[in-house]
C-alpha positions in Angstrom: -113.3 -154.0 -94.0 -116.0 -155.2 -96.5 -114.5 -158.6 -96.9 -114.5 -158.9 -92.9 -117.9 -157.7 -93.0 -119.3 -160.4 -95.2 -118.7 -163.1 -92.9 -119.3 -161.4 -89.6 -122.3 -161.6 -87.4 -125.0 -159.4 -88.4 -125.3 -157.7 -84.9 -121.8 -156.7 -84.8 -121.8 -155.1 -88.5 -125.2 -153.2 -87.8 -123.5 -151.5 -84.8 -120.5 -151.0 -86.7 -122.7 -149.4 -89.6 -124.7 -147.5 -86.7 -121.4 -146.0 -85.4 -120.2 -145.1 -88.7 -123.3 -143.5 -89.8 -123.4 -141.2 -86.5 -119.5 -140.0 -87.1 -119.3 -140.0 -90.8 -122.6 -140.1 -92.6 -121.5 -140.2 -96.2 -118.9 -143.0 -95.5 -121.6 -144.7 -93.4 -124.0 -144.6 -96.4 -121.7 -145.8 -98.9 -120.5 -148.8 -96.4 -124.2 -149.5 -95.8 -124.7 -150.0 -99.5 -121.8 -152.1 -99.9 -122.9 -154.4 -97.0 -126.2 -154.6 -98.0 -125.2 -155.6 -101.5 -122.9 -158.3 -100.3 -125.4 -159.7 -98.1 -128.3 -159.6 -100.7 -125.9 -161.3 -103.1 -125.1 -163.9 -100.5 -129.1 -164.4 -99.8 -129.0 -162.9 -96.3 -132.5 -161.7 -96.6 -133.1 -161.6 -93.0 -130.0 -159.6 -92.6 -130.8 -157.4 -95.4 -134.3 -156.7 -93.9 -132.7 -155.7 -90.6 -130.4 -153.2 -92.3 -133.3 -151.5 -94.0 -135.1 -151.3 -90.6 -131.9 -149.7 -89.1 -131.2 -147.2 -91.7 -134.7 -146.1 -91.5 -134.5 -145.7 -87.8 -131.1 -143.6 -87.9 -131.2 -140.0 -87.2 -129.4 -138.4 -89.9 -128.7 -134.7 -90.9 -131.9 -133.3 -92.4 -129.9 -132.6 -95.8 -128.8 -136.6 -96.1 -132.3 -137.9 -95.2 -133.2 -137.9 -98.7 -130.2 -139.6 -99.8 -130.8 -142.4 -97.0 -134.5 -142.7 -98.1 -133.4 -143.1 -101.8 -130.9 -145.9 -100.9 -133.4 -147.7 -98.8 -136.3 -147.7 -101.4 -133.9 -148.8 -104.2 -132.4 -151.2 -101.8 -136.2 -152.8 -101.0 -136.8 -152.9 -104.7 -133.6 -154.9 -105.4 -134.4 -157.3 -102.7 -138.0 -157.6 -103.8 -136.6 -158.3 -107.1 -134.6 -161.1 -105.8 -137.2 -162.6 -103.6 -139.6 -162.7 -107.0 -142.1 -160.0 -105.5 -142.0 -157.9 -108.7 -145.1 -155.7 -107.8 -143.5 -154.5 -104.6 -140.4 -153.9 -106.5 -142.2 -151.7 -108.8 -143.6 -149.8 -106.2 -140.4 -149.2 -104.3 -138.5 -148.2 -107.5 -141.4 -145.7 -108.2 -141.1 -144.3 -104.9 -137.3 -144.0 -105.3 -137.6 -142.4 -108.8 -139.8 -139.8 -107.1 -137.3 -139.0 -104.3 -134.5 -138.8 -106.7 -136.6 -136.4 -109.0 -137.3 -134.2 -105.8 -133.6 -134.1 -105.1 -133.0 -133.1 -108.8 -130.5 -136.1 -109.1 -130.7 -137.3 -112.7 -128.0 -139.7 -112.4 -129.7 -141.3 -109.7 -132.9 -141.2 -111.3 -131.9 -142.7 -114.6 -130.4 -146.1 -113.3 -133.8 -146.5 -111.5 -135.9 -145.8 -114.4 -133.9 -148.2 -116.4 -134.5 -150.9 -113.9 -138.3 -149.9 -113.6 -138.5 -150.3 -117.5 -137.0 -153.8 -117.0 -139.3 -154.6 -114.3 -142.3 -153.5 -116.3 -141.0 -155.7 -119.2 -140.7 -158.6 -117.0 -144.1 -158.2 -115.8 -145.5 -157.8 -119.5 -146.6 -154.2 -118.9 -144.9 -153.1 -122.2 -146.3 -149.7 -122.5 -145.1 -148.5 -119.0 -141.8 -150.3 -120.0 -141.3 -148.4 -123.2 -142.1 -145.1 -121.3 -139.6 -145.7 -118.7 -136.8 -146.8 -121.0 -137.5 -143.8 -123.3 -137.2 -141.5 -120.3 -133.9 -143.2 -119.4 -132.7 -142.7 -122.6 -133.3 -139.2 -122.7 -131.5 -138.8 -119.5 -128.7 -140.8 -120.6 -128.3 -138.4 -123.9 -128.4 -135.3 -121.3 -125.6 -136.9 -119.3 -123.7 -137.7 -122.5 -123.4 -141.4 -121.3 -123.1 -143.5 -124.1 -122.8 -146.9 -122.4 -126.3 -146.1 -120.6 -127.5 -145.2 -124.1 -126.5 -148.4 -125.5 -127.9 -150.5 -122.7 -131.3 -148.7 -122.7 -131.6 -149.1 -126.6 -130.9 -152.8 -126.1 -133.5 -153.0 -123.3 -136.0 -151.1 -125.7 -135.5 -153.7 -128.4 -136.3 -156.3 -125.8 -139.5 -154.6 -125.0 -140.5 -154.5 -128.7 -139.3 -158.0 -129.3 -141.2 -159.3 -126.2 -144.3 -157.3 -127.3 -144.4 -158.6 -130.7 -143.3 -155.2 -132.1 -139.9 -156.1 -133.3 -138.3 -155.3 -135.7 -139.3 -151.9 -134.7 -136.7 -149.3 -135.5 -135.2 -147.6 -132.6 -134.1 -144.3 -133.4 -131.4 -142.6 -131.3 
């Protein structure tokens, strides 16, 4: 179904997603995310913006509203990065992190923290980058996620290098 969606007209796809969200919210959110990623990677920016508007207007069960809002905010952040609007991306990632924290969702929070840390590094906000990445590293350790720990340590190394603090010993 996802391959068909990639080349389909956006009106059809958005109506299909709306129907799916009304009948099976979890599957609808997963499909929405996959479609958004495909369209973003294909630079279908106006279609991505329309998807974002539609998901915000869709009435969802109250227990899934935070999930949809988290998905929307993180997707807005990704799109803003792609369009080069890093300040807007930072704000959207901060909002998404706050939602993940309220949901007590460390697995969702950790990726957002790592992304935000990398954004801060790109914008030469090294203290904020270091703080986000250290928080992410701590959560990855709690989750026993070794690949996430390795990526985060590498990103911390990039922060130290870019900030002129390399070689700074990063301790696990």
